[in-house]
C-alpha positions as CSV (number, residue, x, y, z in Angstrom):
1,M,52.9,69.4,62.2
2,N,56.0,70.5,60.2
3,P,58.5,71.9,63.1
4,N,60.3,73.3,60.0
5,P,57.9,75.9,58.2
6,D,60.5,76.3,55.2
7,A,60.9,72.5,54.5
8,E,57.9,71.7,52.4
9,K,57.0,68.3,51.0
10,K,56.0,67.7,47.6
11,N,54.8,64.5,45.6
12,D,57.2,63.7,42.9
13,G,55.0,61.1,41.3
14,S,58.0,58.2,41.7
15,E,57.0,54.9,43.5
16,G,58.1,56.6,47.2
17,G,55.7,59.3,46.7
18,V,56.7,62.1,48.7
19,K,60.2,64.0,48.3
20,E,61.4,66.3,51.2
21,V,62.8,69.9,49.9
22,L,65.9,70.9,51.9
23,P,65.3,74.1,53.9
24,R,66.2,77.4,52.3
25,T,66.3,79.6,55.4
26,A,67.5,83.5,54.5
27,F,70.5,84.6,56.2
28,S,72.5,87.6,57.2
29,P,76.1,88.6,56.7
30,V,76.7,88.7,60.1
31,Q,75.2,85.1,60.8
32,L,77.4,83.9,58.0
33,E,80.5,85.7,59.4
34,K,80.2,83.9,62.8
35,V,79.7,80.3,61.2
36,W,82.7,81.0,58.7
37,N,84.8,82.0,61.7
38,T,83.6,79.1,63.7
39,F,84.5,76.8,60.7
40,G,87.8,78.6,60.6
41,Q,89.0,78.2,64.5
42,S,88.0,74.5,63.9
43,M,90.4,74.0,61.3
44,N,93.1,75.9,63.5
45,D,91.8,73.2,66.3
46,Q,92.4,70.5,64.0
47,G,96.4,71.8,63.0
48,R,95.3,72.7,59.5
49,Y,96.7,76.6,60.1
50,A,97.1,77.5,56.7
51,L,93.6,77.0,56.3
52,S,92.5,78.6,59.3
53,T,94.4,81.5,58.4
54,A,92.6,81.4,54.8
55,F,89.3,81.4,56.3
56,L,90.0,84.1,59.3
57,K,91.8,86.3,56.9
58,R,89.2,86.7,54.4
59,K,85.2,86.3,54.4
60,P,82.9,85.2,51.5
61,T,80.9,87.5,49.7
62,F,77.6,87.2,48.3
63,I,77.0,86.8,44.8
64,D,73.5,86.3,45.4
65,A,71.2,85.0,48.5
66,E,72.5,81.8,48.0
67,N,75.7,81.9,46.2
68,L,79.1,82.7,47.8
69,E,82.7,83.5,46.6
70,F,85.9,83.3,48.7
71,I,88.7,84.6,47.5
72,V,92.3,82.9,48.2
73,D,95.8,84.1,48.0
74,S,97.3,80.7,46.5
75,H,96.5,77.8,44.4
76,A,97.9,75.6,47.1
77,I,95.2,77.2,49.5
78,E,92.5,76.5,46.8
79,K,93.3,72.8,47.0
80,D,93.5,72.8,50.7
81,V,89.9,74.7,50.7
82,N,88.7,72.3,47.9
83,E,89.7,69.4,50.2
84,V,87.5,70.5,53.0
85,K,84.8,72.0,50.8
86,V,82.5,69.1,51.4
87,D,82.7,69.4,55.2
88,L,82.8,73.1,55.1
89,L,79.5,73.5,53.3
90,T,78.1,71.0,55.4
91,F,78.7,72.7,58.0
92,V,77.5,76.1,56.7
93,R,74.2,74.8,55.8
94,K,73.3,72.9,58.8
95,A,74.2,76.0,60.9
96,L,72.3,78.5,58.7
97,N,69.7,75.8,57.7
98,N,70.1,76.5,54.1
99,F,70.5,73.4,52.0
100,H,71.2,75.7,48.9
101,I,74.0,77.6,49.6
102,Q,77.0,77.4,47.1
103,L,80.4,78.4,47.1
104,E,82.4,79.3,44.3
105,L,86.5,79.9,45.1
106,I,88.6,82.5,43.2
107,V,92.2,82.5,43.5
108,E,93.7,85.9,43.4
109,V,97.4,85.6,43.2
110,S,99.2,89.1,43.6
111,D,102.5,90.1,41.9
112,Q,102.9,93.2,44.1
113,G,103.0,90.8,47.1
114,V,105.0,91.1,49.9
115,Q,108.3,89.2,49.1
116,V,109.8,87.1,51.7
117,P,113.2,87.0,52.6
118,Y,114.9,83.5,52.3
119,T,118.4,83.8,52.2
120,P,120.5,85.1,55.5
121,S,121.8,88.2,53.0
122,E,118.2,89.1,52.0
123,K,116.9,88.9,55.4
124,F,119.5,91.4,56.7
125,N,119.1,93.4,53.7
126,K,115.5,93.8,54.5
127,L,116.4,94.6,58.4
128,A,119.0,97.2,56.9
129,E,116.0,98.5,54.9
130,R,114.2,99.2,58.2
131,N,117.3,100.3,60.1
132,P,120.3,101.7,58.1
133,L,122.5,101.6,60.7
134,L,122.7,98.1,60.5
135,N,124.9,98.2,57.4
136,E,127.3,100.5,59.5
137,L,127.3,98.0,62.1
138,R,128.2,94.9,59.8
139,K,130.8,97.3,58.4
140,R,132.5,98.3,61.9
141,L,132.5,94.6,63.2
142,D,133.7,93.2,59.6
143,L,130.5,90.8,59.3
144,E,129.2,88.9,56.4
145,P,125.4,88.1,56.4
146,E,125.8,85.0,54.6
147,Y,127.2,83.1,57.1
């Protein structure tokens, strides 16, 4: 008796005779999200914080029943995800008992994204936008934000 009713065996005509067909169990978005978050947490546990953030920030969307689309914010994250893609797909396929799942990465670079201030003057100006009294304080104390 076959313990997995979704897995079938077929005779492919080769010398081996019987070829096992991999399971194709249906899964819900909730199940996928749970497995996805578990993988994201495992990346965090391994010290791969950028990947962990990418996996936990966005969830994959269904193209169809077994094809998923995952949007990443940069080409650097795309490269990192591609490095662990085999491990990711193996983990997801085993957890959901569906070995036909495929993943497509989409890079969505936003030009309107938040500009991160790097220099001391950029940081000061960013803070001064939120609190204009900082400019007055800087003038009174005769401070230079560049140092």
